[in-house]
Structure formats: structure tokens, C-alpha cells
A tleap script that builds the chain and sets N, CA, C and O, in Angstrom:
source leaprc.protein.ff14SB
mol = sequence {
  NMET GLN ALA SER LYS ARG ASN CYS ALA SER
  TYR ILE THR GLY LYS LEU GLN ILE THR GLY
  GLY PHE THR ALA GLU ASP VAL ARG LYS ASP
  LYS GLU GLY LEU GLN THR MET ARG ASN LEU
  ALA ARG ASN ILE VAL PHE MET VAL ASN ALA
  ILE ALA ASP ALA LYS GLU LYS TYR GLY LEU
  PRO GLU VAL GLU ARG GLY SER PHE THR SER
  PHE PRO ASP GLY CLYS
}
set mol.1.N position { -12.962 -15.959 -12.941 }
set mol.1.CA position { -12.856 -16.038 -11.547 }
set mol.1.C position { -12.691 -15.166 -10.456 }
set mol.1.O position { -12.127 -14.085 -10.622 }
set mol.2.N position { -12.995 -15.416 -9.678 }
set mol.2.CA position { -13.034 -14.239 -8.694 }
set mol.2.C position { -11.913 -15.250 -7.763 }
set mol.2.O position { -11.643 -16.441 -7.607 }
set mol.3.N position { -11.371 -13.531 -7.153 }
set mol.3.CA position { -9.977 -13.784 -6.207 }
set mol.3.C position { -10.700 -14.378 -4.863 }
set mol.3.O position { -11.789 -13.809 -4.799 }
set mol.4.N position { -10.567 -15.200 -3.862 }
set mol.4.CA position { -10.489 -14.796 -2.425 }
set mol.4.C position { -9.989 -14.237 -2.067 }
set mol.4.O position { -9.074 -13.769 -2.744 }
set mol.5.N position { -10.184 -13.791 -0.609 }
set mol.5.CA position { -9.924 -12.719 -0.042 }
set mol.5.C position { -7.849 -13.177 0.331 }
set mol.5.O position { -6.950 -12.389 0.624 }
set mol.6.N position { -7.781 -14.752 0.134 }
set mol.6.CA position { -6.928 -15.029 0.401 }
set mol.6.C position { -6.144 -15.477 0.487 }
set mol.6.O position { -5.422 -15.982 1.347 }
set mol.7.N position { -6.271 -15.170 -1.508 }
set mol.7.CA position { -5.080 -14.753 -1.905 }
set mol.7.C position { -5.183 -14.331 -3.186 }
set mol.7.O position { -5.039 -14.977 -4.224 }
set mol.8.N position { -5.547 -12.754 -2.959 }
set mol.8.CA position { -6.256 -11.975 -3.592 }
set mol.8.C position { -5.080 -10.759 -4.396 }
set mol.8.O position { -5.369 -9.828 -5.148 }
set mol.9.N position { -4.104 -11.075 -4.041 }
set mol.9.CA position { -2.282 -10.392 -4.780 }
set mol.9.C position { -2.198 -12.059 -6.012 }
set mol.9.O position { -1.361 -12.104 -6.913 }
set mol.10.N position { -2.968 -12.950 -5.823 }
set mol.10.CA position { -1.765 -14.058 -6.642 }
set mol.10.C position { -2.389 -13.626 -8.159 }
set mol.10.O position { -3.320 -12.824 -8.235 }
set mol.11.N position { -1.695 -14.324 -9.510 }
set mol.11.CA position { -1.980 -13.898 -10.454 }
set mol.11.C position { -2.495 -15.312 -10.631 }
set mol.11.O position { -1.939 -16.276 -10.106 }
set mol.12.N position { -3.932 -15.432 -11.637 }
set mol.12.CA position { -4.393 -17.012 -11.787 }
set mol.12.C position { -3.853 -17.095 -13.571 }
set mol.12.O position { -3.416 -16.353 -14.451 }
set mol.13.N position { -4.189 -18.343 -13.375 }
set mol.13.CA position { -3.909 -18.786 -15.127 }
set mol.13.C position { -4.701 -20.197 -15.899 }
set mol.13.O position { -4.329 -21.209 -16.493 }
set mol.14.N position { -6.038 -19.554 -15.476 }
set mol.14.CA position { -6.523 -20.859 -15.448 }
set mol.14.C position { -7.439 -21.199 -14.100 }
set mol.14.O position { -8.223 -20.501 -13.456 }
set mol.15.N position { -7.024 -22.493 -13.967 }
set mol.15.CA position { -6.800 -23.584 -12.556 }
set mol.15.C position { -5.833 -23.151 -12.142 }
set mol.15.O position { -5.677 -23.495 -10.971 }
set mol.16.N position { -4.859 -22.384 -12.612 }
set mol.16.CA position { -2.848 -22.818 -12.241 }
set mol.16.C position { -2.664 -21.906 -11.537 }
set mol.16.O position { -1.958 -21.132 -12.183 }
set mol.17.N position { -2.921 -21.381 -10.309 }
set mol.17.CA position { -2.037 -20.619 -9.322 }
set mol.17.C position { -0.587 -20.373 -9.775 }
set mol.17.O position { -0.005 -21.455 -9.843 }
set mol.18.N position { 0.116 -19.455 -10.072 }
set mol.18.CA position { 1.725 -18.988 -10.943 }
set mol.18.C position { 1.853 -18.395 -9.735 }
set mol.18.O position { 2.254 -19.302 -9.006 }
set mol.19.N position { 1.751 -17.412 -9.092 }
set mol.19.CA position { 2.566 -17.371 -7.916 }
set mol.19.C position { 1.394 -16.794 -6.761 }
set mol.19.O position { 0.287 -16.307 -6.988 }
set mol.20.N position { 2.098 -17.048 -5.415 }
set mol.20.CA position { 0.984 -16.309 -4.506 }
set mol.20.C position { 1.698 -15.637 -3.287 }
set mol.20.O position { 2.903 -15.507 -3.072 }
set mol.21.N position { 0.676 -15.270 -2.593 }
set mol.21.CA position { 1.320 -14.413 -1.620 }
set mol.21.C position { -0.596 -14.249 -0.746 }
set mol.21.O position { -1.621 -14.931 -0.737 }
set mol.22.N position { -0.148 -12.983 -0.173 }
set mol.22.CA position { -1.988 -12.341 0.733 }
set mol.22.C position { -1.145 -10.435 0.210 }
set mol.22.O position { -1.702 -9.492 -0.352 }
set mol.23.N position { -0.454 -10.494 0.450 }
set mol.23.CA position { -0.345 -9.150 -0.614 }
set mol.23.C position { 0.665 -8.978 -1.624 }
set mol.23.O position { 1.367 -9.962 -1.858 }
set mol.24.N position { 0.909 -7.736 -2.377 }
set mol.24.CA position { 1.300 -7.736 -3.661 }
set mol.24.C position { 2.666 -7.917 -3.424 }
set mol.24.O position { 3.275 -8.334 -4.409 }
set mol.25.N position { 3.505 -7.681 -2.155 }
set mol.25.CA position { 4.480 -7.853 -1.603 }
set mol.25.C position { 5.130 -8.421 -1.493 }
set mol.25.O position { 6.351 -8.279 -1.424 }
set mol.26.N position { 4.124 -9.729 -1.416 }
set mol.26.CA position { 4.117 -11.347 -0.833 }
set mol.26.C position { 4.508 -11.946 -2.527 }
set mol.26.O position { 5.328 -12.848 -2.701 }
set mol.27.N position { 3.797 -11.296 -3.623 }
set mol.27.CA position { 3.899 -11.982 -4.600 }
set mol.27.C position { 5.276 -11.009 -4.979 }
set mol.27.O position { 6.088 -11.896 -5.246 }
set mol.28.N position { 5.742 -10.181 -5.092 }
set mol.28.CA position { 7.230 -9.519 -5.382 }
set mol.28.C position { 8.266 -10.322 -4.945 }
set mol.28.O position { 9.267 -10.425 -5.654 }
set mol.29.N position { 8.150 -11.191 -3.379 }
set mol.29.CA position { 8.831 -11.666 -3.440 }
set mol.29.C position { 9.324 -13.703 -3.420 }
set mol.29.O position { 10.305 -14.357 -3.067 }
set mol.30.N position { 7.962 -14.004 -4.023 }
set mol.30.CA position { 7.857 -15.400 -4.458 }
set mol.30.C position { 8.407 -15.100 -6.059 }
set mol.30.O position { 7.836 -14.617 -7.037 }
set mol.31.N position { 10.265 -15.804 -5.771 }
set mol.31.CA position { 10.849 -15.423 -6.770 }
set mol.31.C position { 10.515 -16.872 -7.682 }
set mol.31.O position { 10.412 -17.033 -8.898 }
set mol.32.N position { 10.406 -17.759 -6.625 }
set mol.32.CA position { 10.274 -19.132 -7.556 }
set mol.32.C position { 8.671 -18.774 -8.977 }
set mol.32.O position { 8.636 -19.061 -10.174 }
set mol.33.N position { 7.569 -18.047 -8.052 }
set mol.33.CA position { 6.401 -17.747 -8.991 }
set mol.33.C position { 6.816 -17.052 -10.748 }
set mol.33.O position { 6.773 -17.368 -11.937 }
set mol.34.N position { 7.299 -15.680 -9.629 }
set mol.34.CA position { 7.973 -14.405 -10.640 }
set mol.34.C position { 9.371 -15.176 -11.751 }
set mol.34.O position { 9.830 -14.321 -12.508 }
set mol.35.N position { 9.730 -15.934 -11.838 }
set mol.35.CA position { 10.627 -16.856 -12.758 }
set mol.35.C position { 10.237 -17.680 -12.897 }
set mol.35.O position { 11.009 -18.635 -12.817 }
set mol.36.N position { 8.685 -17.992 -13.224 }
set mol.36.CA position { 7.919 -19.233 -13.850 }
set mol.36.C position { 6.768 -18.588 -14.551 }
set mol.36.O position { 5.989 -19.116 -15.345 }
set mol.37.N position { 6.802 -17.037 -14.010 }
set mol.37.CA position { 5.916 -15.892 -15.055 }
set mol.37.C position { 6.790 -15.812 -16.329 }
set mol.37.O position { 6.362 -16.198 -17.417 }
set mol.38.N position { 8.566 -15.075 -16.083 }
set mol.38.CA position { 9.509 -14.615 -16.654 }
set mol.38.C position { 9.717 -16.204 -17.489 }
set mol.38.O position { 8.609 -16.247 -18.024 }
set mol.39.N position { 10.255 -17.204 -17.826 }
set mol.39.CA position { 10.081 -17.847 -18.280 }
set mol.39.C position { 8.660 -18.513 -19.576 }
set mol.39.O position { 8.803 -19.238 -20.560 }
set mol.40.N position { 7.266 -17.809 -18.937 }
set mol.40.CA position { 6.035 -18.577 -19.224 }
set mol.40.C position { 6.360 -17.452 -20.641 }
set mol.40.O position { 6.497 -17.916 -21.772 }
set mol.41.N position { 6.451 -15.931 -20.354 }
set mol.41.CA position { 6.520 -15.266 -20.839 }
set mol.41.C position { 7.438 -14.954 -22.097 }
set mol.41.O position { 7.054 -14.196 -22.987 }
set mol.42.N position { 9.042 -15.772 -22.125 }
set mol.42.CA position { 9.510 -15.851 -23.065 }
set mol.42.C position { 9.446 -16.711 -23.411 }
set mol.42.O position { 10.214 -17.041 -24.315 }
set mol.43.N position { 8.305 -17.783 -22.809 }
set mol.43.CA position { 8.216 -19.623 -24.240 }
set mol.43.C position { 6.899 -18.265 -24.952 }
set mol.43.O position { 7.174 -17.742 -26.031 }
set mol.44.N position { 6.095 -18.018 -24.501 }
set mol.44.CA position { 4.749 -17.554 -25.531 }
set mol.44.C position { 5.229 -16.544 -26.310 }
set mol.44.O position { 4.788 -16.394 -27.449 }
set mol.45.N position { 6.366 -15.576 -25.699 }
set mol.45.CA position { 7.099 -14.686 -27.579 }
set mol.45.C position { 7.701 -15.423 -28.469 }
set mol.45.O position { 7.538 -15.072 -29.638 }
set mol.46.N position { 8.608 -16.705 -28.187 }
set mol.46.CA position { 8.500 -17.728 -29.323 }
set mol.46.C position { 8.539 -18.319 -29.954 }
set mol.46.O position { 9.347 -18.764 -30.769 }
set mol.47.N position { 6.567 -18.568 -29.347 }
set mol.47.CA position { 5.924 -19.371 -30.270 }
set mol.47.C position { 5.302 -18.431 -30.566 }
set mol.47.O position { 4.673 -18.973 -31.475 }
set mol.48.N position { 4.738 -16.887 -30.552 }
set mol.48.CA position { 3.789 -16.252 -31.022 }
set mol.48.C position { 4.695 -15.467 -32.636 }
set mol.48.O position { 4.192 -14.962 -33.640 }
set mol.49.N position { 6.579 -15.740 -32.141 }
set mol.49.CA position { 7.264 -15.633 -33.462 }
set mol.49.C position { 7.292 -16.496 -34.624 }
set mol.49.O position { 6.840 -16.184 -35.725 }
set mol.50.N position { 7.900 -17.707 -34.297 }
set mol.50.CA position { 7.592 -18.678 -34.448 }
set mol.50.C position { 6.627 -19.179 -35.948 }
set mol.50.O position { 6.751 -19.760 -37.026 }
set mol.51.N position { 5.681 -18.506 -35.126 }
set mol.51.CA position { 4.283 -19.182 -36.175 }
set mol.51.C position { 4.247 -17.626 -36.684 }
set mol.51.O position { 3.341 -17.532 -37.512 }
set mol.52.N position { 4.779 -16.613 -36.524 }
set mol.52.CA position { 4.951 -15.797 -37.332 }
set mol.52.C position { 5.812 -15.239 -38.255 }
set mol.52.O position { 5.705 -14.163 -38.843 }
set mol.53.N position { 6.900 -16.296 -38.341 }
set mol.53.CA position { 8.005 -16.746 -39.108 }
set mol.53.C position { 7.623 -17.945 -39.587 }
set mol.53.O position { 8.033 -17.853 -40.744 }
set mol.54.N position { 6.990 -19.279 -39.476 }
set mol.54.CA position { 6.507 -19.938 -40.615 }
set mol.54.C position { 4.942 -19.561 -41.284 }
set mol.54.O position { 4.612 -20.334 -42.184 }
set mol.55.N position { 4.182 -18.727 -41.030 }
set mol.55.CA position { 2.760 -18.100 -41.328 }
set mol.55.C position { 3.637 -17.002 -42.718 }
set mol.55.O position { 2.972 -16.704 -43.711 }
set mol.56.N position { 4.589 -16.687 -42.636 }
set mol.56.CA position { 4.949 -15.248 -44.007 }
set mol.56.C position { 6.386 -16.839 -44.299 }
set mol.56.O position { 6.111 -16.807 -45.498 }
set mol.57.N position { 7.067 -17.552 -44.246 }
set mol.57.CA position { 7.649 -19.178 -45.304 }
set mol.57.C position { 6.337 -19.837 -45.456 }
set mol.57.O position { 6.611 -20.431 -46.499 }
set mol.58.N position { 5.599 -20.045 -45.305 }
set mol.58.CA position { 5.122 -21.836 -45.504 }
set mol.58.C position { 3.638 -20.987 -45.994 }
set mol.58.O position { 2.921 -21.483 -46.863 }
set mol.59.N position { 3.343 -19.876 -45.432 }
set mol.59.CA position { 1.700 -19.868 -45.702 }
set mol.59.C position { 0.751 -20.114 -44.826 }
set mol.59.O position { 1.180 -20.584 -43.773 }
set mol.60.N position { -0.775 -19.912 -44.907 }
set mol.60.CA position { -1.398 -20.599 -43.780 }
set mol.60.C position { -1.931 -21.089 -43.943 }
set mol.60.O position { -2.476 -20.636 -44.949 }
set mol.61.N position { -2.623 -22.429 -43.533 }
set mol.61.CA position { -2.737 -23.849 -44.079 }
set mol.61.C position { -4.334 -23.882 -44.811 }
set mol.61.O position { -5.221 -23.099 -44.471 }
set mol.62.N position { -4.489 -24.858 -45.788 }
set mol.62.CA position { -5.593 -24.425 -46.648 }
set mol.62.C position { -6.862 -25.193 -45.103 }
set mol.62.O position { -6.647 -26.111 -44.311 }
set mol.63.N position { -8.181 -24.216 -45.283 }
set mol.63.CA position { -9.013 -24.395 -44.323 }
set mol.63.C position { -10.120 -24.924 -45.255 }
set mol.63.O position { -10.732 -24.406 -46.190 }
set mol.64.N position { -10.162 -26.105 -44.686 }
set mol.64.CA position { -11.586 -26.690 -45.136 }
set mol.64.C position { -13.558 -26.379 -45.195 }
set mol.64.O position { -14.388 -26.903 -44.452 }
set mol.65.N position { -13.688 -25.884 -45.754 }
set mol.65.CA position { -15.266 -25.654 -45.566 }
set mol.65.C position { -16.093 -26.831 -46.239 }
set mol.65.O position { -15.856 -27.923 -46.755 }
set mol.66.N position { -17.637 -25.700 -45.843 }
set mol.66.CA position { -18.581 -26.830 -46.834 }
set mol.66.C position { -19.158 -28.144 -46.150 }
set mol.66.O position { -19.994 -28.728 -46.840 }
set mol.67.N position { -18.871 -28.698 -44.950 }
set mol.67.CA position { -19.763 -29.568 -44.408 }
set mol.67.C position { -19.932 -29.377 -42.987 }
set mol.67.O position { -19.202 -29.153 -42.022 }
set mol.68.N position { -21.489 -29.593 -43.271 }
set mol.68.CA position { -22.167 -28.882 -41.837 }
set mol.68.C position { -22.755 -30.126 -41.185 }
set mol.68.O position { -23.351 -30.893 -41.942 }
set mol.69.N position { -22.667 -30.485 -39.719 }
set mol.69.CA position { -23.523 -31.585 -39.412 }
set mol.69.C position { -24.138 -31.132 -38.322 }
set mol.69.O position { -23.525 -30.446 -37.504 }
set mol.70.N position { -25.737 -31.534 -38.136 }
set mol.70.CA position { -26.491 -31.666 -37.098 }
set mol.70.C position { -27.074 -32.268 -36.736 }
set mol.70.O position { -27.121 -33.369 -37.284 }
set mol.71.N position { -27.728 -32.078 -35.856 }
set mol.71.CA position { -28.531 -33.475 -34.892 }
set mol.71.C position { -29.304 -32.439 -34.516 }
set mol.71.O position { -28.854 -31.652 -33.683 }
set mol.72.N position { -30.435 -32.278 -34.990 }
set mol.72.CA position { -31.708 -31.520 -34.431 }
set mol.72.C position { -32.525 -32.679 -32.935 }
set mol.72.O position { -32.996 -32.183 -31.912 }
set mol.73.N position { -32.491 -33.995 -33.186 }
set mol.73.CA position { -32.903 -34.701 -32.765 }
set mol.73.C position { -32.211 -35.173 -31.204 }
set mol.73.O position { -32.797 -35.457 -30.159 }
set mol.74.N position { -31.182 -35.141 -31.420 }
set mol.74.CA position { -30.216 -35.065 -30.143 }
set mol.74.C position { -29.402 -36.654 -29.982 }
set mol.74.O position { -28.810 -37.019 -28.966 }
set mol.75.N position { -29.507 -37.224 -30.884 }
set mol.75.CA position { -28.816 -38.930 -31.054 }
set mol.75.C position { -28.152 -38.647 -32.038 }
set mol.75.O position { -27.454 -39.506 -32.579 }
savepdb mol mol.pdb
quit
């Protein structure tokens, strides 16, 4: 995704603009956006750690393999 000149200093996550401004200094002043990014980072770290702990405690789930469906005629 290419940022326009207007929001070139914004951090973009998918289509959701988290912080905003015309310059990097404007982004640094966006207290709410920066707070959102810090909370997002903490939540990601929590989830990564929770998944690692669960993997260690319970192991990985069984993966079912062997079935493949193909619709070569497009129907």
C-alpha cells in the first residue's frame, strides 16, 4: 500500500490508519495514536506468549491431511 503525500508520516496497518500527521513530528504528537500502537504491541506480545505457553503445555493440534477437492470445470 503506497501512502499519499498527505499521510506519508502515518503508520498504516492494512486499511486502518493508527497514527496520523503531515510529518514525523506530527505523528510523535499524536498521543492517542501512539497509545493505541503501544497497546496493540502489548496485546501482540501477550498473544505470542500465550500461544507459546499453550504449545508447550498442550502441544500442537493434530493436522488433518489427505483430502483435496478440485473443481476443474469451475462449477
